[in-house]
Structures are given as C-alpha cells and as structure tokens.
N, CA, C and O atoms as a GROMACS GRO file, in nm:
protein
  376
    1UNK      N    1   8.798   9.278  12.040
    1UNK     CA    2   8.743   9.437  12.031
    1UNK      C    3   8.754   9.452  11.859
    1UNK      O    4   8.818   9.375  11.787
    2UNK      N    5   8.695   9.544  11.824
    2UNK     CA    6   8.693   9.590  11.653
    2UNK      C    7   8.722   9.713  11.640
    2UNK      O    8   8.671   9.798  11.714
    3UNK      N    9   8.795   9.740  11.558
    3UNK     CA   10   8.866   9.858  11.528
    3UNK      C   11   8.733   9.936  11.387
    3UNK      O   12   8.695   9.893  11.278
    4UNK      N   13   8.706  10.042  11.452
    4UNK     CA   14   8.617  10.065  11.331
    4UNK      C   15   8.641  10.125  11.218
    4UNK      O   16   8.561  10.118  11.125
    5UNK      N   17   8.789  10.214  11.209
    5UNK     CA   18   8.847  10.247  11.120
    5UNK      C   19   8.912  10.106  11.029
    5UNK      O   20   8.897  10.104  10.907
    6UNK      N   21   8.970  10.012  11.087
    6UNK     CA   22   8.997   9.870  11.010
    6UNK      C   23   8.875   9.847  10.927
    6UNK      O   24   8.887   9.819  10.808
    7UNK      N   25   8.749   9.859  10.985
    7UNK     CA   26   8.647   9.795  10.938
    7UNK      C   27   8.574   9.873  10.807
    7UNK      O   28   8.499   9.822  10.724
    8UNK      N   29   8.624  10.025  10.816
    8UNK     CA   30   8.573  10.115  10.689
    8UNK      C   31   8.644  10.080  10.594
    8UNK      O   32   8.598  10.033  10.490
    9UNK      N   33   8.783  10.099  10.619
    9UNK     CA   34   8.879  10.027  10.528
    9UNK      C   35   8.846   9.933  10.444
    9UNK      O   36   8.838   9.937  10.321
   10UNK      N   37   8.824   9.836  10.527
   10UNK     CA   38   8.778   9.683  10.489
   10UNK      C   39   8.666   9.674  10.379
   10UNK      O   40   8.668   9.600  10.280
   11UNK      N   41   8.546   9.779  10.422
   11UNK     CA   42   8.434   9.792  10.347
   11UNK      C   43   8.487   9.865  10.183
   11UNK      O   44   8.442   9.822  10.077
   12UNK      N   45   8.564   9.950  10.189
   12UNK     CA   46   8.624  10.019  10.107
   12UNK      C   47   8.659   9.925   9.996
   12UNK      O   48   8.615   9.919   9.882
   13UNK      N   49   8.750   9.853  10.057
   13UNK     CA   50   8.840   9.734   9.959
   13UNK      C   51   8.735   9.639   9.899
   13UNK      O   52   8.756   9.602   9.783
   14UNK      N   53   8.629   9.596   9.958
   14UNK     CA   54   8.536   9.520   9.941
   14UNK      C   55   8.439   9.598   9.814
   14UNK      O   56   8.407   9.536   9.712
   15UNK      N   57   8.404   9.725   9.838
   15UNK     CA   58   8.362   9.808   9.729
   15UNK      C   59   8.402   9.846   9.594
   15UNK      O   60   8.346   9.878   9.490
   16UNK      N   61   8.565   9.823   9.652
   16UNK     CA   62   8.668   9.881   9.536
   16UNK      C   63   8.673   9.731   9.432
   16UNK      O   64   8.690   9.733   9.310
   17UNK      N   65   8.655   9.620   9.508
   17UNK     CA   66   8.655   9.489   9.424
   17UNK      C   67   8.544   9.500   9.356
   17UNK      O   68   8.555   9.496   9.234
   18UNK      N   69   8.423   9.517   9.408
   18UNK     CA   70   8.274   9.514   9.346
   18UNK      C   71   8.282   9.549   9.200
   18UNK      O   72   8.266   9.480   9.099
   19UNK      N   73   8.322   9.715   9.224
   19UNK     CA   74   8.361   9.824   9.127
   19UNK      C   75   8.467   9.747   9.009
   19UNK      O   76   8.444   9.756   8.888
   20UNK      N   77   8.536   9.703   9.042
   20UNK     CA   78   8.646   9.652   8.950
   20UNK      C   79   8.576   9.548   8.909
   20UNK      O   80   8.529   9.580   8.800
   21UNK      N   81   8.543   9.440   8.936
   21UNK     CA   82   8.486   9.309   8.881
   21UNK      C   83   8.374   9.367   8.778
   21UNK      O   84   8.364   9.312   8.668
   22UNK      N   85   8.297   9.466   8.808
   22UNK     CA   86   8.170   9.538   8.730
   22UNK      C   87   8.218   9.591   8.588
   22UNK      O   88   8.147   9.585   8.488
   23UNK      N   89   8.340   9.640   8.594
   23UNK     CA   90   8.411   9.740   8.509
   23UNK      C   91   8.505   9.622   8.406
   23UNK      O   92   8.505   9.618   8.283
   24UNK      N   93   8.574   9.541   8.494
   24UNK     CA   94   8.626   9.455   8.426
   24UNK      C   95   8.625   9.315   8.375
   24UNK      O   96   8.697   9.280   8.281
   25UNK      N   97   8.544   9.236   8.435
   25UNK     CA   98   8.484   9.136   8.447
   25UNK      C   99   8.609   9.005   8.506
   25UNK      O  100   8.621   8.892   8.459
   26UNK      N  101   8.674   9.055   8.599
   26UNK     CA  102   8.745   9.014   8.619
   26UNK      C  103   8.794   9.031   8.783
   26UNK      O  104   8.776   9.147   8.821
   27UNK      N  105   8.849   8.943   8.886
   27UNK     CA  106   8.919   8.978   9.029
   27UNK      C  107   9.108   8.986   8.965
   27UNK      O  108   9.154   8.977   8.851
   28UNK      N  109   9.163   9.002   9.073
   28UNK     CA  110   9.314   9.011   9.093
   28UNK      C  111   9.368   8.885   9.070
   28UNK      O  112   9.486   8.870   9.038
   29UNK      N  113   9.270   8.769   9.087
   29UNK     CA  114   9.314   8.633   9.072
   29UNK      C  115   9.339   8.604   8.946
   29UNK      O  116   9.351   8.485   8.920
   30UNK      N  117   9.350   8.689   8.851
   30UNK     CA  118   9.318   8.686   8.676
   30UNK      C  119   9.466   8.618   8.690
   30UNK      O  120   9.542   8.634   8.785
   31UNK      N  121   9.490   8.542   8.579
   31UNK     CA  122   9.643   8.505   8.524
   31UNK      C  123   9.689   8.544   8.412
   31UNK      O  124   9.789   8.489   8.366
   32UNK      N  125   9.630   8.637   8.350
   32UNK     CA  126   9.638   8.689   8.190
   32UNK      C  127   9.769   8.793   8.198
   32UNK      O  128   9.835   8.836   8.104
   33UNK      N  129   9.785   8.818   8.332
   33UNK     CA  130   9.891   8.926   8.320
   33UNK      C  131  10.026   8.899   8.353
   33UNK      O  132  10.043   8.815   8.441
   34UNK      N  133  10.130   8.954   8.299
   34UNK     CA  134  10.264   8.890   8.330
   34UNK      C  135  10.309   8.992   8.471
   34UNK      O  136  10.238   9.089   8.497
   35UNK      N  137  10.415   8.965   8.544
   35UNK     CA  138  10.464   9.039   8.610
   35UNK      C  139  10.465   9.185   8.577
   35UNK      O  140  10.411   9.279   8.635
   36UNK      N  141  10.549   9.181   8.455
   36UNK     CA  142  10.592   9.341   8.389
   36UNK      C  143  10.440   9.418   8.403
   36UNK      O  144  10.428   9.525   8.463
   37UNK      N  145  10.344   9.356   8.347
   37UNK     CA  146  10.220   9.407   8.322
   37UNK      C  147  10.119   9.447   8.480
   37UNK      O  148  10.023   9.523   8.483
   38UNK      N  149  10.166   9.385   8.574
   38UNK     CA  150  10.134   9.409   8.698
   38UNK      C  151  10.205   9.522   8.761
   38UNK      O  152  10.129   9.604   8.812
   39UNK      N  153  10.338   9.548   8.770
   39UNK     CA  154  10.428   9.645   8.776
   39UNK      C  155  10.381   9.751   8.701
   39UNK      O  156  10.363   9.858   8.760
   40UNK      N  157  10.356   9.742   8.578
   40UNK     CA  158  10.291   9.859   8.503
   40UNK      C  159  10.177   9.937   8.546
   40UNK      O  160  10.163  10.059   8.557
   41UNK      N  161  10.103   9.844   8.568
   41UNK     CA  162   9.954   9.895   8.648
   41UNK      C  163   9.974   9.950   8.788
   41UNK      O  164   9.896  10.030   8.842
   42UNK      N  165  10.090   9.899   8.846
   42UNK     CA  166  10.079   9.979   8.992
   42UNK      C  167  10.188  10.114   8.954
   42UNK      O  168  10.181  10.226   9.006
   43UNK      N  169  10.271  10.075   8.868
   43UNK     CA  170  10.356  10.217   8.856
   43UNK      C  171  10.235  10.348   8.832
   43UNK      O  172  10.221  10.450   8.899
   44UNK      N  173  10.165  10.305   8.724
   44UNK     CA  174  10.044  10.413   8.680
   44UNK      C  175   9.942  10.462   8.776
   44UNK      O  176   9.886  10.571   8.773
   45UNK      N  177   9.926  10.357   8.867
   45UNK     CA  178   9.832  10.416   9.012
   45UNK      C  179   9.892  10.494   9.080
   45UNK      O  180   9.839  10.586   9.142
   46UNK      N  181  10.050  10.460   9.079
   46UNK     CA  182  10.106  10.566   9.161
   46UNK      C  183  10.133  10.712   9.127
   46UNK      O  184  10.147  10.814   9.194
   47UNK      N  185  10.135  10.678   8.974
   47UNK     CA  186  10.188  10.835   8.916
   47UNK      C  187  10.060  10.877   8.931
   47UNK      O  188  10.058  10.999   8.951
   48UNK      N  189   9.903  10.804   8.930
   48UNK     CA  190   9.805  10.872   8.962
   48UNK      C  191   9.828  10.976   9.082
   48UNK      O  192   9.830  11.099   9.080
   49UNK      N  193   9.846  10.867   9.205
   49UNK     CA  194   9.809  10.911   9.357
   49UNK      C  195   9.946  11.042   9.330
   49UNK      O  196   9.912  11.144   9.390
   50UNK      N  197  10.035  11.053   9.283
   50UNK     CA  198  10.108  11.157   9.276
   50UNK      C  199  10.067  11.299   9.267
   50UNK      O  200  10.094  11.394   9.340
   51UNK      N  201   9.967  11.285   9.118
   51UNK     CA  202   9.908  11.358   9.030
   51UNK      C  203   9.795  11.444   9.164
   51UNK      O  204   9.784  11.564   9.190
   52UNK      N  205   9.724  11.319   9.228
   52UNK     CA  206   9.611  11.354   9.293
   52UNK      C  207   9.675  11.467   9.435
   52UNK      O  208   9.621  11.573   9.465
   53UNK      N  209   9.806  11.406   9.509
   53UNK     CA  210   9.875  11.496   9.593
   53UNK      C  211   9.902  11.645   9.539
   53UNK      O  212   9.870  11.743   9.606
   54UNK      N  213   9.954  11.653   9.433
   54UNK     CA  214  10.006  11.792   9.400
   54UNK      C  215   9.859  11.892   9.369
   54UNK      O  216   9.850  12.015   9.376
   55UNK      N  217   9.750  11.786   9.333
   55UNK     CA  218   9.633  11.865   9.316
   55UNK      C  219   9.599  11.926   9.448
   55UNK      O  220   9.589  12.042   9.489
   56UNK      N  221   9.587  11.822   9.496
   56UNK     CA  222   9.587  11.878   9.665
   56UNK      C  223   9.644  11.982   9.748
   56UNK      O  224   9.607  12.072   9.822
   57UNK      N  225   9.720  11.945   9.718
   57UNK     CA  226   9.831  12.075   9.763
   57UNK      C  227   9.836  12.225   9.695
   57UNK      O  228   9.885  12.324   9.749
   58UNK      N  229   9.787  12.219   9.591
   58UNK     CA  230   9.798  12.333   9.480
   58UNK      C  231   9.671  12.399   9.567
   58UNK      O  232   9.688  12.510   9.617
   59UNK      N  233   9.561  12.336   9.583
   59UNK     CA  234   9.431  12.429   9.667
   59UNK      C  235   9.467  12.422   9.811
   59UNK      O  236   9.391  12.496   9.875
   60UNK      N  237   9.545  12.368   9.878
   60UNK     CA  238   9.595  12.414  10.012
   60UNK      C  239   9.660  12.558   9.990
   60UNK      O  240   9.642  12.655  10.063
   61UNK      N  241   9.736  12.553   9.878
   61UNK     CA  242   9.844  12.670   9.851
   61UNK      C  243   9.808  12.735   9.735
   61UNK      O  244   9.889  12.746   9.643
   62UNK      N  245   9.702  12.777   9.728
   62UNK     CA  246   9.688  12.835   9.552
   62UNK      C  247   9.790  12.917   9.512
   62UNK      O  248   9.843  12.896   9.403
   63UNK      N  249   9.832  13.016   9.592
   63UNK     CA  250   9.913  13.116   9.561
   63UNK      C  251  10.080  13.084   9.547
   63UNK      O  252  10.166  13.162   9.507
   64UNK      N  253  10.099  12.939   9.594
   64UNK     CA  254  10.251  12.904   9.601
   64UNK      C  255  10.313  12.943   9.730
   64UNK      O  256  10.422  12.895   9.762
   65UNK      N  257  10.247  13.030   9.807
   65UNK     CA  258  10.306  13.099   9.906
   65UNK      C  259  10.344  13.036  10.042
   65UNK      O  260  10.272  12.995  10.132
   66UNK      N  261  10.454  13.040  10.032
   66UNK     CA  262  10.574  12.984  10.187
   66UNK      C  263  10.597  13.076  10.311
   66UNK      O  264  10.672  13.172  10.320
   67UNK      N  265  10.509  13.019  10.410
   67UNK     CA  266  10.515  13.137  10.524
   67UNK      C  267  10.663  13.085  10.620
   67UNK      O  268  10.702  12.973  10.656
   68UNK      N  269  10.718  13.221  10.638
   68UNK     CA  270  10.850  13.186  10.710
   68UNK      C  271  10.815  13.144  10.860
   68UNK      O  272  10.727  13.196  10.929
   69UNK      N  273  10.908  13.031  10.902
   69UNK     CA  274  10.874  13.063  11.066
   69UNK      C  275  10.869  13.156  11.147
   69UNK      O  276  10.780  13.172  11.231
   70UNK      N  277  11.001  13.255  11.122
   70UNK     CA  278  11.029  13.379  11.183
   70UNK      C  279  10.913  13.448  11.160
   70UNK      O  280  10.897  13.514  11.262
   71UNK      N  281  10.817  13.471  11.078
   71UNK     CA  282  10.710  13.552  11.038
   71UNK      C  283  10.613  13.519  11.121
   71UNK      O  284  10.551  13.605  11.183
   72UNK      N  285  10.582  13.362  11.135
   72UNK     CA  286  10.491  13.293  11.179
   72UNK      C  287  10.515  13.314  11.327
   72UNK      O  288  10.413  13.337  11.392
   73UNK      N  289  10.635  13.310  11.397
   73UNK     CA  290  10.647  13.341  11.546
   73UNK      C  291  10.631  13.476  11.561
   73UNK      O  292  10.591  13.488  11.677
   74UNK      N  293  10.639  13.585  11.512
   74UNK     CA  294  10.654  13.701  11.531
   74UNK      C  295  10.545  13.772  11.505
   74UNK      O  296  10.535  13.889  11.542
   75UNK      N  297  10.436  13.696  11.426
   75UNK     CA  298  10.306  13.740  11.403
   75UNK      C  299  10.218  13.754  11.521
   75UNK      O  300  10.236  13.678  11.616
   76UNK      N  301  10.124  13.844  11.524
   76UNK     CA  302   9.997  13.829  11.654
   76UNK      C  303   9.919  13.743  11.598
   76UNK      O  304   9.896  13.737  11.478
   77UNK      N  305   9.869  13.664  11.693
   77UNK     CA  306   9.800  13.593  11.660
   77UNK      C  307   9.690  13.563  11.801
   77UNK      O  308   9.726  13.559  11.918
   78UNK      N  309   9.563  13.546  11.756
   78UNK     CA  310   9.441  13.522  11.847
   78UNK      C  311   9.402  13.402  11.832
   78UNK      O  312   9.370  13.356  11.722
   79UNK      N  313   9.398  13.329  11.956
   79UNK     CA  314   9.309  13.170  11.971
   79UNK      C  315   9.175  13.218  12.018
   79UNK      O  316   9.148  13.299  12.106
   80UNK      N  317   9.076  13.131  11.921
   80UNK     CA  318   8.947  13.105  11.962
   80UNK      C  319   8.881  13.005  11.904
   80UNK      O  320   8.860  12.988  11.784
   81UNK      N  321   8.846  12.929  12.011
   81UNK     CA  322   8.765  12.811  12.005
   81UNK      C  323   8.873  12.701  11.912
   81UNK      O  324   8.841  12.636  11.812
   82UNK      N  325   8.990  12.704  11.971
   82UNK     CA  326   9.082  12.576  11.894
   82UNK      C  327   9.120  12.634  11.796
   82UNK      O  328   9.229  12.585  11.765
   83UNK      N  329   9.086  12.729  11.714
   83UNK     CA  330   9.170  12.789  11.591
   83UNK      C  331   9.264  12.885  11.628
   83UNK      O  332   9.254  12.923  11.745
   84UNK      N  333   9.361  12.938  11.554
   84UNK     CA  334   9.444  13.041  11.557
   84UNK      C  335   9.441  13.100  11.454
   84UNK      O  336   9.466  13.042  11.348
   85UNK      N  337   9.402  13.257  11.462
   85UNK     CA  338   9.388  13.332  11.364
   85UNK      C  339   9.518  13.420  11.372
   85UNK      O  340   9.569  13.459  11.477
   86UNK      N  341   9.563  13.445  11.244
   86UNK     CA  342   9.697  13.554  11.232
   86UNK      C  343   9.662  13.630  11.112
   86UNK      O  344   9.600  13.587  11.015
   87UNK      N  345   9.712  13.759  11.130
   87UNK     CA  346   9.679  13.875  10.996
   87UNK      C  347   9.752  13.812  10.880
   87UNK      O  348   9.862  13.765  10.908
   88UNK      N  349   9.719  13.804  10.771
   88UNK     CA  350   9.789  13.792  10.664
   88UNK      C  351   9.912  13.849  10.628
   88UNK      O  352  10.006  13.789  10.576
   89UNK      N  353   9.903  13.987  10.664
   89UNK     CA  354  10.000  14.114  10.637
   89UNK      C  355  10.111  14.081  10.747
   89UNK      O  356  10.227  14.117  10.728
   90UNK      N  357  10.073  14.010  10.865
   90UNK     CA  358  10.179  13.994  10.931
   90UNK      C  359  10.317  13.901  10.883
   90UNK      O  360  10.437  13.907  10.910
   91UNK      N  361  10.242  13.822  10.808
   91UNK     CA  362  10.356  13.720  10.794
   91UNK      C  363  10.399  13.754  10.667
   91UNK      O  364  10.326  13.804  10.581
   92UNK      N  365  10.553  13.722  10.650
   92UNK     CA  366  10.625  13.760  10.517
   92UNK      C  367  10.635  13.629  10.446
   92UNK      O  368  10.615  13.523  10.506
   93UNK      N  369  10.666  13.634  10.316
   93UNK     CA  370  10.656  13.504  10.236
   93UNK      C  371  10.776  13.495  10.171
   93UNK      O  372  10.845  13.597  10.170
   94UNK      N  373  10.810  13.416  10.125
   94UNK     CA  374  10.918  13.347  10.051
   94UNK      C  375  10.872  13.340   9.914
   94UNK      O  376  10.943  13.288   9.828
   0.00000   0.00000   0.00000
C-alpha cells in the first residue's frame, strides 16, 4: 500500500536535493564541513523556521488580539456549512 502523503514528501526531498545541487554544486555527502559547521547550518535553518512561524502567526492574528474562552463560550454563534460564525463585538479580548 502506498501512502500518497509520504510520496509527496519524498518528491519534495528529491526536488530540494536537485535545487541544492544546482545552487551549491554538491550534495549532503560532501566532506568539507566539520561537525560544528553542520550544526551551525542546522541552527541557522531552525532560526529561519522560527521566523517563518512568527510571520505566519502574525498574519493569523494581525492585531495581536487574544479571545478569552469565556467570551467565546458566551458569544452568539451561527453554524452554516461547517463554519462557525460569531460577531466580533460579542468577544472580549485581552
């Protein structure tokens, strides 16, 4: 049984490897970097990932508004086609 999600991720890894080789002219099998160099590369990639997460979070909540559970529970809600609609004015924020 094939897992389509695994196949999609595998395809992305293969494409990423091709892009990396085109850009840097080498693969991850290179032996010119020390363990510390590899760890620094990893750290830089994770720092970038953290910045991407923060950017996306800011787009989900551009005003920095946090809705309280109590105001959500007490707000009038309408459900339509699987979506929950609530008046923003019914919600108190912190």
